[in-house]
Backbone bond lengths (Angstrom), bond angles and torsions (degrees), N, CA, C in turn:
res aa  C-N    CA-C-N  psi(-1)  N-CA   C-N-CA  omega(-1)  CA-C   N-CA-C  phi
1 X - - - 1.468 - - 1.525 111.10 -
2 X 1.352 115.74 -44.52 1.465 121.01 176.41 1.519 108.63 -116.84
3 X 1.316 115.80 131.20 1.458 120.09 176.18 1.531 108.53 -133.72
4 X 1.320 115.97 117.64 1.454 122.42 178.16 1.520 107.69 -112.34
5 X 1.322 116.33 122.86 1.465 120.88 -175.67 1.517 110.90 -121.87
6 X 1.339 115.90 114.86 1.477 123.21 171.60 1.533 111.83 51.12
7 X 1.303 117.08 45.12 1.461 122.33 -175.06 1.526 111.47 -74.52
8 X 1.343 115.65 129.46 1.468 122.37 179.33 1.524 109.62 -125.64
9 X 1.350 115.16 140.01 1.457 120.27 175.18 1.520 110.35 -152.85
10 X 1.354 115.46 132.16 1.461 121.19 177.52 1.525 109.52 -127.31
11 X 1.326 115.61 149.03 1.461 122.57 176.14 1.528 108.36 -128.46
12 X 1.330 115.89 108.43 1.459 121.94 177.60 1.528 111.77 49.12
13 X 1.314 114.99 47.93 1.455 120.24 177.00 1.523 115.53 90.69
14 X 1.337 116.71 -13.25 1.463 119.75 178.11 1.523 109.53 -89.14
15 X 1.323 117.19 122.60 1.463 122.94 -176.94 1.529 108.65 -86.30
16 X 1.336 117.22 94.19 1.470 121.68 -174.06 1.524 112.28 -77.79
17 X 1.328 117.44 -41.60 1.464 122.25 178.27 1.522 108.80 -121.70
18 X 1.315 116.00 130.35 1.463 121.45 -171.80 1.525 110.73 -121.70
19 X 1.316 115.74 72.28 1.467 119.27 177.59 1.516 113.24 71.34
20 X 1.331 116.84 49.68 1.469 121.43 -177.45 1.528 110.71 -71.83
21 X 1.319 115.37 132.41 1.469 122.67 171.32 1.525 107.46 -120.74
22 X 1.323 116.13 129.35 1.463 120.25 -179.96 1.516 109.13 -150.36
23 X 1.324 115.71 142.69 1.465 121.06 -179.21 1.523 109.24 -136.33
24 X 1.305 116.50 123.64 1.464 122.27 178.74 1.521 108.00 -120.01
25 X 1.321 116.27 118.24 1.458 120.96 -177.40 1.528 111.01 -77.48
26 X 1.317 115.77 152.97 1.463 121.30 177.78 1.526 109.39 -62.05
27 X 1.333 116.01 135.17 1.451 120.98 178.45 1.513 114.63 83.12
28 X 1.346 116.97 2.20 1.463 120.60 -179.37 1.530 110.50 -90.76
29 X 1.318 116.05 155.07 1.460 122.27 166.87 1.520 106.15 -109.16
30 X 1.315 115.46 108.68 1.471 122.71 -170.59 1.522 109.01 -107.52
31 X 1.323 117.12 121.62 1.452 122.10 178.23 1.519 111.19 -96.16
32 X 1.329 116.49 121.72 1.467 122.03 176.98 1.526 108.01 -101.67
33 X 1.326 116.57 115.01 1.460 120.74 -176.81 1.514 109.80 -125.04
34 X 1.325 115.25 159.92 1.456 120.71 179.49 1.511 110.54 166.29
35 X 1.328 117.68 161.12 1.467 120.50 179.30 1.523 111.23 -68.59
36 X 1.319 115.98 165.87 1.462 120.70 175.67 1.529 109.47 -58.22
37 X 1.341 115.92 135.39 1.454 120.22 179.34 1.510 114.67 85.41
38 X 1.342 116.88 5.75 1.470 119.77 -178.48 1.522 112.27 -73.21
39 X 1.346 117.38 -21.92 1.457 120.88 -179.09 1.512 113.91 112.18
40 X 1.333 117.78 10.86 1.464 120.98 -176.35 1.528 111.99 -62.09
41 X 1.333 116.75 -48.14 1.472 119.82 -178.36 1.526 111.13 -66.13
42 X 1.325 116.85 -37.75 1.473 120.38 177.61 1.525 110.20 -63.39
43 X 1.318 116.49 -41.71 1.466 120.89 178.23 1.519 110.39 -63.48
44 X 1.324 117.31 -44.55 1.471 120.90 -179.57 1.523 110.68 -62.82
45 X 1.326 117.72 -38.06 1.466 120.20 179.39 1.527 112.08 -68.54
46 X 1.317 117.25 -23.29 1.473 119.82 171.33 1.525 110.64 -76.71
47 X 1.338 116.09 -41.30 1.468 120.10 -179.52 1.522 111.01 -64.74
48 X 1.331 116.98 -33.66 1.467 120.18 178.37 1.528 112.31 -85.69
49 X 1.314 117.56 -0.26 1.463 120.43 176.19 1.510 114.69 80.08
50 X 1.338 117.68 16.44 1.466 120.94 177.51 1.535 110.04 -77.36
51 X 1.324 116.68 -44.24 1.464 122.09 -179.79 1.523 110.59 -100.57
52 X 1.314 114.95 145.46 1.458 121.11 172.85 1.525 108.91 -93.90
53 X 1.326 118.69 129.03 1.464 120.40 -178.16 1.538 111.79 -64.07
54 X 1.323 116.18 145.01 1.468 120.98 170.21 1.524 109.35 -73.79
55 X 1.335 115.35 -36.33 1.466 122.20 177.57 1.521 107.64 -156.17
56 X 1.327 115.95 161.06 1.452 120.55 -177.74 1.517 111.42 84.63
57 X 1.328 115.94 -169.42 1.456 120.13 -176.45 1.522 111.57 -149.43
58 X 1.338 114.26 154.70 1.461 122.27 174.00 1.524 107.38 -125.73
59 X 1.320 116.05 119.80 1.457 121.72 -178.63 1.522 109.77 -117.39
60 X 1.325 116.18 136.74 1.457 122.65 170.89 1.514 107.52 -121.14
61 X 1.312 115.47 122.67 1.468 121.93 -175.17 1.529 110.62 53.74
62 X 1.342 115.57 36.13 1.453 121.44 174.99 1.513 115.93 84.86
63 X 1.351 118.42 0.94 1.454 121.29 -177.88 1.521 110.88 -121.04
64 X 1.358 117.35 146.62 1.469 119.99 176.26 1.519 110.03 -61.34
65 X 1.337 116.56 142.47 1.460 120.27 -175.25 1.526 112.64 -92.75
66 X 1.327 117.42 -28.38 1.467 119.63 -173.10 1.523 111.04 -65.06
67 X 1.341 116.77 124.38 1.465 124.78 -179.48 1.534 112.34 53.57
68 X 1.325 115.14 40.24 1.466 121.24 179.64 1.531 108.28 -122.05
69 X 1.333 116.93 96.48 1.459 121.80 -176.46 1.529 111.96 -61.54
70 X 1.312 116.07 -37.31 1.457 120.56 -178.54 1.531 110.78 -61.01
71 X 1.324 116.11 -42.83 1.465 120.84 -179.47 1.529 110.20 -71.96
72 X 1.331 116.76 -41.57 1.463 119.82 -177.90 1.525 112.43 -65.20
73 X 1.326 116.74 -23.48 1.467 120.08 176.59 1.524 112.14 -71.76
74 X 1.340 116.45 -11.37 1.462 120.77 -178.29 1.528 112.80 -86.05
75 X 1.358 117.39 -15.23 1.462 117.55 -175.22 1.518 112.06 -129.94
76 X 1.313 114.50 157.80 1.462 121.79 170.92 1.522 107.71 -119.78
77 X 1.324 115.90 150.67 1.460 121.78 -173.23 1.516 109.66 -133.06
78 X 1.312 116.51 127.78 1.462 121.83 175.74 1.521 108.14 -117.51
79 X 1.332 117.58 105.14 1.465 120.65 -179.65 1.525 111.62 -79.69
80 X 1.313 115.84 171.94 1.459 120.42 177.42 1.530 110.44 -64.54
81 X 1.326 116.49 -41.86 1.465 121.59 177.49 1.528 108.59 -101.20
82 X 1.308 116.99 109.91 1.465 122.32 -175.49 1.530 110.31 -75.89
83 X 1.336 115.53 138.96 1.469 120.61 175.90 1.522 109.77 -116.52
84 X 1.326 115.42 133.38 1.467 121.58 172.32 1.524 108.79 -134.34
85 X 1.316 115.95 155.64 1.463 119.67 176.40 1.528 110.25 -65.38
86 X 1.312 115.44 144.79 1.458 121.05 -179.37 1.530 110.69 -54.75
87 X 1.323 116.21 128.20 1.464 125.19 176.57 1.533 114.19 68.84
88 X 1.326 119.15 2.75 1.469 119.91 179.99 1.528 110.25 -71.38
89 X 1.328 115.96 139.88 1.461 119.48 173.97 1.531 109.02 -101.28
90 X 1.312 115.95 -179.53 1.469 119.93 -174.91 1.531 111.69 -63.13
91 X 1.325 117.64 -39.78 1.464 120.43 -179.03 1.533 111.16 -67.27
92 X 1.326 116.36 -37.31 1.475 119.68 177.47 1.525 110.69 -67.37
93 X 1.334 117.05 -38.96 1.465 119.78 177.28 1.524 110.78 -69.06
94 X 1.329 116.68 -31.63 1.472 119.77 175.59 1.524 110.15 -60.95
95 X 1.328 116.67 -44.84 1.466 120.11 179.45 1.529 110.81 -65.80
96 X 1.328 116.63 -35.39 1.468 120.23 176.87 1.533 110.32 -63.24
97 X 1.328 116.01 -46.00 1.475 120.56 179.04 1.528 110.71 -62.02
98 X 1.336 116.76 -38.26 1.463 119.98 179.08 1.524 111.39 -62.99
99 X 1.334 116.13 -31.37 1.459 119.58 178.22 1.510 113.19 -75.00
100 X 1.338 117.10 -23.21 1.472 121.43 -178.84 1.527 111.51 -93.06
101 X 1.342 115.34 -42.47 1.464 120.31 -174.66 1.523 110.08 -106.12
102 X 1.319 117.81 108.70 1.475 119.65 177.24 1.522 112.06 -65.35
103 X 1.341 116.82 -16.85 1.467 120.78 -179.30 1.521 112.56 -89.25
104 X 1.337 118.20 1.54 1.471 120.71 -175.97 1.527 110.26 -57.51
105 X 1.333 115.68 128.92 1.470 122.47 -175.20 1.526 109.12 -103.27
106 X 1.343 116.60 99.82 1.457 120.69 -177.65 1.528 111.81 -66.93
107 X 1.326 117.03 -36.15 1.464 119.61 177.90 1.523 111.00 -62.80
108 X 1.322 116.21 -40.25 1.462 120.62 177.50 1.525 110.24 -64.36
109 X 1.332 117.04 -37.29 1.465 121.30 178.91 1.524 110.70 -56.40
110 X 1.324 116.52 -49.14 1.466 119.87 -178.29 1.528 111.35 -73.62
111 X 1.326 116.54 -29.54 1.465 119.44 177.82 1.533 110.92 -68.77
112 X 1.330 116.75 -35.95 1.464 121.15 -179.55 1.530 112.94 -79.92
113 X 1.310 117.03 -10.50 1.465 119.97 -176.11 1.529 111.64 -58.74
114 X 1.330 116.41 -31.68 1.467 119.34 179.62 1.522 112.19 -66.05
115 X 1.335 117.77 -21.74 1.458 120.60 178.96 1.533 112.11 -80.24
116 X 1.331 116.58 -11.44 1.461 121.17 -179.95 1.533 109.31 -126.31
117 X 1.347 116.83 61.97 1.461 120.78 -171.21 1.526 114.18 -67.94
118 X 1.327 118.00 -20.26 1.463 120.15 -176.65 1.527 113.76 -89.84
119 X 1.333 116.29 -1.59 1.467 119.85 -178.84 1.531 109.78 -85.19
120 X 1.320 116.46 118.71 1.470 122.20 172.93 1.525 106.70 -85.09
121 X 1.337 116.88 103.53 1.462 121.19 -171.65 1.530 112.76 -68.64
122 X 1.334 117.90 -12.93 1.470 121.45 179.36 1.536 112.21 -100.12
123 X 1.309 116.03 1.47 1.461 119.77 -179.93 1.528 109.89 -95.92
124 X 1.336 116.97 141.03 1.453 121.08 177.76 1.530 109.79 -52.74
125 X 1.329 116.65 128.80 1.462 120.67 -176.53 1.525 111.00 -62.40
126 X 1.317 116.89 -32.83 1.463 120.22 -179.60 1.531 111.70 -65.34
127 X 1.314 117.20 -17.62 1.469 121.17 178.90 1.523 111.68 -92.82
128 X 1.328 117.59 -3.84 1.453 121.70 175.96 1.526 109.61 -82.22
129 X 1.318 116.90 161.30 1.462 120.67 176.20 1.525 109.59 -66.75
130 X 1.331 115.55 163.51 1.470 119.66 179.53 1.522 111.05 -58.75
131 X 1.331 116.33 -41.79 1.456 119.83 179.42 1.524 112.30 -63.37
132 X 1.325 117.40 -39.81 1.463 120.72 178.30 1.525 111.38 -69.12
133 X 1.321 116.95 -37.10 1.462 120.17 176.20 1.523 110.63 -60.09
134 X 1.332 116.08 -39.51 1.455 119.58 179.01 1.530 110.55 -68.89
135 X 1.312 117.41 -35.54 1.463 120.61 176.54 1.527 110.58 -61.64
136 X 1.331 116.55 -42.93 1.466 120.72 177.73 1.530 110.08 -61.48
137 X 1.325 116.50 -41.28 1.465 120.40 179.96 1.521 111.22 -60.57
138 X 1.323 117.40 -44.78 1.464 120.94 178.04 1.521 111.09 -65.79
139 X 1.303 116.47 -43.16 1.465 122.05 -179.14 1.530 110.10 -56.60
140 X 1.320 116.45 -50.33 1.470 120.76 -179.46 1.526 111.75 -68.58
141 X 1.331 116.63 -40.64 1.469 120.15 -177.27 1.520 111.74 -64.24
142 X 1.321 116.89 -41.65 1.467 120.58 179.52 1.525 110.53 -65.51
143 X 1.338 116.31 -40.26 1.468 120.06 -178.18 1.523 112.62 -69.61
144 X 1.321 117.34 -17.41 1.469 120.47 174.94 1.526 111.77 -70.96
145 X 1.335 116.22 -10.24 1.479 122.42 179.11 1.533 111.10 52.78
146 X 1.337 117.15 53.39 1.467 119.01 -177.48 1.523 112.03 -74.19
147 X 1.317 115.58 154.12 1.457 120.15 171.36 1.524 110.27 -77.86
148 X 1.330 115.12 -25.24 1.461 121.67 -178.09 1.521 109.18 -137.09
149 X 1.330 116.91 133.12 1.458 121.38 174.42 1.528 108.22 -117.96
150 X 1.333 116.11 127.80 1.464 121.99 -178.46 1.521 107.89 -113.88
151 X 1.330 116.59 123.43 1.458 122.27 -172.05 1.526 110.32 -126.05
152 X 1.322 116.58 130.17 1.462 122.41 177.67 1.526 107.72 -117.21
153 X 1.343 116.41 110.32 1.469 122.18 -173.92 1.534 109.83 48.08
154 X 1.326 117.10 62.64 1.465 120.96 -164.87 1.516 116.55 -68.41
155 X 1.326 118.99 -38.40 1.462 119.31 -172.49 1.525 112.25 -109.08
156 X 1.327 116.08 16.93 1.458 120.10 175.93 1.532 109.35 -61.83
157 X 1.325 117.54 128.51 1.460 121.57 179.58 1.510 114.43 93.58
158 X 1.335 117.56 -3.91 1.467 120.41 179.21 1.527 110.05 -96.67
159 X 1.334 116.29 147.36 1.456 119.54 177.66 1.530 109.28 -74.49
160 X 1.338 118.83 161.90 1.474 121.50 -174.65 1.521 114.35 -56.45
161 X 1.328 117.72 -38.31 1.468 120.10 -179.47 1.525 110.47 -65.80
162 X 1.337 116.81 -45.14 1.458 120.10 -179.61 1.529 110.83 -68.52
163 X 1.331 117.30 -35.84 1.477 120.15 177.45 1.520 109.79 -58.06
164 X 1.326 115.82 -46.64 1.465 119.66 -179.08 1.520 110.71 -65.19
165 X 1.325 116.25 -38.83 1.458 120.27 -179.17 1.532 111.14 -65.51
166 X 1.342 116.37 -42.73 1.462 120.77 178.94 1.522 110.56 -61.18
167 X 1.335 116.70 -46.79 1.465 119.70 -179.85 1.524 111.30 -65.06
168 X 1.322 116.66 -33.98 1.465 120.03 177.89 1.523 110.82 -63.25
169 X 1.340 116.68 -42.44 1.465 121.05 178.66 1.526 110.38 -65.19
170 X 1.339 116.77 -44.69 1.467 120.94 -179.51 1.522 110.76 -62.09
171 X 1.324 116.42 -47.33 1.466 119.65 -177.05 1.521 111.18 -67.58
172 X 1.331 117.28 -28.07 1.461 120.51 174.97 1.527 110.23 -65.72
173 X 1.353 116.71 -41.23 1.469 120.83 177.68 1.530 111.11 -65.75
174 X 1.332 116.11 -37.12 1.471 120.03 177.61 1.520 110.04 -63.43
175 X 1.334 116.33 -45.20 1.463 120.76 -177.33 1.522 112.20 -69.03
176 X 1.337 116.91 -40.88 1.460 120.40 -173.42 1.525 113.06 -85.01
177 X 1.332 117.04 -36.75 1.469 120.10 -172.28 1.526 114.47 -121.46
178 X 1.344 116.56 9.48 1.465 120.71 179.20 1.531 112.52 57.47
179 X 1.331 116.04 33.19 1.463 119.35 175.26 1.530 108.92 -65.89
180 X 1.322 116.15 139.84 1.459 122.37 177.17 1.527 108.71 -96.49
181 X 1.328 116.57 141.35 1.462 121.02 -178.45 1.528 109.51 -128.37
182 X 1.323 115.61 127.26 1.461 122.14 170.90 1.516 106.97 -113.06
183 X 1.328 117.63 119.68 1.458 120.56 -175.75 1.521 109.89 -128.44
184 X 1.320 115.73 127.49 1.463 122.57 174.38 1.520 108.33 -106.15
185 X 1.333 116.75 126.02 1.461 119.46 -176.67 1.521 110.14 -157.66
186 X 1.336 114.66 152.56 1.458 120.53 171.96 1.528 111.35 -92.52
187 X 1.328 116.94 -6.88 1.453 120.67 179.50 1.536 108.83 -85.73
188 X 1.335 115.51 82.37 1.461 120.15 -174.03 1.524 111.98 -68.62
189 X 1.318 116.53 -30.26 1.469 118.66 178.62 1.530 110.56 -62.87
190 X 1.313 116.46 -39.40 1.460 120.58 179.75 1.526 111.13 -71.32
191 X 1.335 116.91 -40.96 1.462 120.42 178.27 1.521 111.31 -60.39
192 X 1.321 115.37 -36.42 1.461 119.69 -178.67 1.526 111.39 -60.80
193 X 1.324 116.53 -29.93 1.469 121.10 -178.90 1.525 112.86 -78.58
194 X 1.336 117.80 -23.88 1.465 119.24 -170.93 1.529 114.14 -118.04
195 X 1.325 118.19 -24.81 1.473 119.87 -172.86 1.517 112.41 -86.44
196 X 1.322 116.49 147.29 1.455 120.37 171.49 1.527 111.66 -110.10
197 X 1.346 117.35 -15.05 1.469 121.55 175.13 1.528 109.01 -133.51
198 X 1.320 116.03 149.26 1.457 121.51 -177.42 1.522 109.82 -136.14
199 X 1.342 115.56 139.03 1.456 121.82 170.90 1.521 107.92 -121.47
200 X 1.338 116.97 126.14 1.464 121.25 178.27 1.527 108.15 -102.67
201 X 1.326 115.33 120.34 1.460 121.75 -174.91 1.519 110.25 -105.13
202 X 1.335 116.28 140.95 1.463 121.34 -179.88 1.522 109.27 -153.37
203 X 1.321 115.58 125.71 1.469 122.44 176.02 1.527 112.80 50.26
204 X 1.322 115.79 47.79 1.459 120.42 172.33 1.503 116.29 81.82
205 X 1.327 118.11 11.04 1.466 121.05 177.72 1.527 109.69 -137.26
206 X 1.335 115.36 158.94 1.465 120.75 170.25 1.520 106.24 -90.73
207 X 1.336 116.26 108.62 1.459 119.45 -175.21 1.534 112.42 -85.70
208 X 1.333 116.74 -26.62 1.467 121.14 177.82 1.518 107.91 -142.33
209 X 1.316 116.39 135.11 1.466 121.45 175.88 1.517 108.45 -146.27
210 X 1.315 115.72 115.29 1.468 119.42 178.21 1.522 109.96 -166.58
211 X 1.322 116.06 176.17 1.462 119.42 178.28 1.528 108.64 -68.34
212 X 1.317 116.01 151.73 1.467 120.17 -178.22 1.524 110.54 -62.49
213 X 1.324 116.90 -37.93 1.469 119.83 179.99 1.521 111.11 -64.89
214 X 1.346 117.48 -40.67 1.463 120.39 177.56 1.522 110.97 -66.44
215 X 1.346 115.50 -40.34 1.461 120.10 -179.36 1.522 110.75 -63.08
216 X 1.323 116.33 -44.80 1.459 119.81 179.94 1.518 111.90 -71.86
217 X 1.329 116.89 -24.10 1.462 120.07 179.40 1.510 113.47 -83.42
218 X 1.335 117.84 -12.80 1.467 120.45 -177.34 1.523 113.04 -100.79
219 X 1.329 117.54 -11.40 1.466 122.04 177.15 1.519 107.58 -129.88
220 X 1.330 117.29 130.00 1.456 119.95 -175.87 1.523 110.96 -139.87
221 X 1.322 114.38 159.60 1.465 121.70 175.31 1.531 107.17 -104.55
222 X 1.331 116.49 123.84 1.461 120.99 -178.06 1.524 108.57 -120.95
223 X 1.321 115.84 127.00 1.459 121.29 174.92 1.517 108.76 -104.00
224 X 1.327 116.05 130.06 1.460 121.09 -176.51 1.525 109.21 -139.78
225 X 1.330 116.40 137.42 1.460 121.99 177.94 1.522 108.65 -122.85
226 X 1.341 115.48 122.39 1.461 121.46 -179.50 1.527 109.84 -133.36
227 X 1.336 115.67 153.02 1.457 120.45 178.01 1.527 111.33 -69.40
228 X 1.329 116.55 -33.86 1.468 121.20 -172.90 1.526 112.72 -110.91
229 X 1.308 118.03 38.70 1.462 120.67 -180.00 1.521 111.27 82.50
230 X 1.311 115.42 -179.67 1.461 120.34 -176.08 1.527 110.53 -78.90
231 X 1.343 118.70 132.37 1.474 120.41 176.65 1.521 111.49 -69.23
232 X 1.321 117.01 152.49 1.458 121.85 -178.57 1.520 110.77 -83.78
233 X 1.333 114.56 144.30 1.458 120.79 175.05 1.523 109.52 -98.64
234 X 1.321 116.36 153.68 1.464 120.37 178.80 1.521 110.50 -70.11
235 X 1.326 117.11 170.78 1.462 122.60 -175.53 1.519 113.67 -67.59
236 X 1.328 118.03 -13.70 1.471 119.64 179.09 1.532 111.84 -71.58
237 X 1.326 116.23 -13.16 1.455 121.42 176.87 1.522 109.79 -110.39
238 X 1.342 115.51 140.52 1.461 120.92 176.52 1.527 108.72 -110.93
239 X 1.325 115.93 119.76 1.461 120.53 178.26 1.524 107.92 -87.86
240 X 1.337 116.25 109.09 1.456 121.35 -177.52 1.525 112.23 -78.40
241 X 1.325 115.75 -28.13 1.467 119.71 -177.01 1.515 108.86 -161.27
242 X 1.322 116.03 146.72 1.467 120.14 176.04 1.523 109.33 -144.59
243 X 1.323 117.18 136.02 1.453 122.63 175.58 1.521 107.44 -144.23
244 X 1.319 116.06 164.41 1.455 117.86 179.75 1.521 111.38 -146.98
245 X 1.323 114.41 152.13 1.455 123.32 170.76 1.516 105.61 -125.52
246 X 1.318 116.79 102.56 1.449 120.81 -172.81 1.521 110.40 64.88
247 X 1.317 115.60 -124.69 1.474 120.15 -178.95 1.520 112.79 -94.00
248 X 1.313 116.87 0.79 1.472 120.69 178.97 1.526 108.51 -94.67
249 X 1.330 115.85 117.64 1.459 122.53 -179.08 1.524 109.77 -105.67
250 X 1.320 115.48 140.09 1.465 121.34 175.45 1.514 108.18 -114.53
251 X 1.325 116.32 120.22 1.460 122.21 -178.27 1.520 109.88 -115.43
252 X 1.318 116.29 134.68 1.462 121.61 169.47 1.520 106.22 -100.20
253 X 1.324 116.44 112.67 1.462 121.83 -169.24 1.519 110.75 -118.48
254 X 1.333 115.99 130.98 1.461 121.40 173.00 1.524 107.85 -94.92
255 X 1.305 115.90 123.92 1.456 121.68 -176.18 1.515 109.06 140.91
256 X 1.325 117.19 174.90 1.458 121.01 -178.90 1.528 109.81 -61.58
257 X 1.348 118.30 120.52 1.465 120.10 -174.83 1.526 114.18 -63.83
258 X 1.338 117.02 -36.67 1.463 119.47 -179.61 1.517 111.55 -69.48
259 X 1.341 116.36 -38.02 1.473 119.69 176.96 1.523 110.71 -65.83
260 X 1.342 115.49 -39.51 1.468 119.45 178.24 1.533 110.40 -64.92
261 X 1.318 116.19 -40.32 1.466 120.15 178.61 1.523 111.05 -62.20
262 X 1.342 116.88 -42.95 1.466 121.09 179.28 1.524 110.88 -63.91
263 X 1.353 116.49 -40.72 1.462 120.41 179.99 1.524 111.24 -63.24
264 X 1.334 117.16 -39.62 1.462 121.44 178.95 1.529 111.07 -73.27
265 X 1.331 116.28 -34.44 1.463 120.28 -179.29 1.516 112.16 -66.03
266 X 1.349 116.95 -21.60 1.467 120.68 179.60 1.519 112.00 -63.77
267 X 1.337 117.23 -20.66 1.468 121.63 179.33 1.528 112.16 -88.73
268 X 1.339 116.63 7.73 1.464 123.36 179.61 1.529 113.14 53.05
269 X 1.324 117.56 56.25 1.458 119.58 178.73 1.526 111.02 -73.28
270 X 1.326 115.28 159.69 1.462 119.23 176.54 1.515 110.28 -69.96
271 X 1.336 116.41 -34.81 1.464 122.01 -179.88 1.520 108.30 -139.65
272 X 1.311 117.35 137.47 1.457 122.22 167.30 1.529 107.09 -146.85
273 X 1.319 115.28 119.88 1.460 119.86 -173.02 1.527 109.42 -140.61
274 X 1.329 117.53 135.02 1.464 123.45 178.74 1.518 108.70 -100.72
275 X 1.325 116.29 126.34 1.454 121.97 -179.59 1.528 109.85 -117.07
276 X 1.334 118.00 143.78 1.476 119.80 178.87 1.526 110.58 -71.40
277 X 1.318 115.67 147.08 1.464 122.34 175.99 1.519 109.92 -98.60
278 X 1.315 115.95 140.92 1.455 119.63 172.97 1.520 108.97 -78.05
279 X 1.326 116.88 163.95 1.457 121.29 176.45 1.530 110.28 -60.27
280 X 1.327 116.55 -36.86 1.464 120.26 179.66 1.519 110.98 -63.91
281 X 1.324 117.81 -41.74 1.466 120.87 178.15 1.527 111.08 -66.40
282 X 1.336 117.06 -42.13 1.466 120.27 177.67 1.518 109.80 -59.02
283 X 1.327 116.35 -44.69 1.464 121.16 -179.89 1.533 110.67 -60.38
284 X 1.326 117.14 -46.54 1.467 120.97 -178.33 1.522 111.16 -60.48
285 X 1.328 116.99 -46.24 1.456 118.99 -176.28 1.523 112.59 -75.62
286 X 1.332 118.13 -33.91 1.465 119.95 175.40 1.528 109.92 -65.45
287 X 1.343 116.51 -41.65 1.461 119.76 178.27 1.526 111.24 -67.53
288 X 1.345 115.94 -32.54 1.460 119.36 176.69 1.513 111.35 -63.52
289 X 1.325 116.33 -32.17 1.457 120.24 177.65 1.505 113.35 -82.99
290 X 1.329 116.86 -2.70 1.463 120.59 -179.65 1.526 111.19 -113.29
291 X 1.340 114.98 31.92 1.464 121.46 178.21 1.513 112.28 62.43
292 X 1.321 116.51 27.09 1.459 120.71 176.14 1.519 107.30 -94.30
293 X 1.300 117.23 137.24 1.459 120.69 -174.00 1.522 110.41 -72.58
294 X 1.317 115.63 106.07 1.458 122.13 178.87 1.512 108.25 -124.55
295 X 1.321 117.57 125.85 1.459 120.71 179.23 1.517 110.11 -77.72
296 X 1.307 115.02 157.24 1.467 121.82 -178.19 1.525 108.97 -73.11
297 X 1.330 116.14 101.02 1.460 121.74 -177.20 1.530 107.95 -107.50
298 X 1.304 116.96 130.02 1.453 121.17 177.29 1.512 108.76 -89.47
299 X 1.318 116.59 122.42 1.466 121.13 177.63 1.519 108.75 -101.09
């Protein structure tokens, strides 16, 4: 659905994007993560057709997005900072969306109204709380029936119940209509629950891009206890981090976890156990290996 090829962008000498390659399949929920300043927002503004690339290309459904009305009608975008017309209420914004999106589903709009019971549709949206403004944005975006939804810090400011409800609605659209979702967020725990693909961005490039299951299967946490210190692993494994409490060592290992376990078991340790890594832990250790300042945290 989204294909980014060798994308470059500079601002007054600052190289914000350095040959970014990214691929988002139709029907996928793709999580874009990275530290502050990695280039995530700049990349999203290219995908939404706000910025013109210096080099490379951004394609949505096989077509360039920049200044392409036909392509832009296929997606809806919810930025971190929501914009609405001055004094517009929800019903006025609904009519505006209907004028932009020929696919806007008015019946769905009224059907979803029960999920947003606290929204006064006749009240100026700018007078609503930040969380309610975001609810209106999701409500309208879903009713546009987009093929692609692009979200930047989407549920920031929402209470836990509404966050779950919003994701439930989005995932229902993905399941029923093969809607594609690109979401950028710092809430890695939440992304882990909803995403099937992840791209980790660092210093203007996508350094890792793969399915979440593959990512979690290629990096593991192994706890091992030996009388004579931790046994060494062969060069086919990369130890991203190691810490110990007494004779119990915790290793973060890149490579097949079962093969690593067998290699460590050859030293006859008292304990050897493979534990799954969360997306947040993978991010911390991958960034630690990319010269990103990460403090020594014991998990």
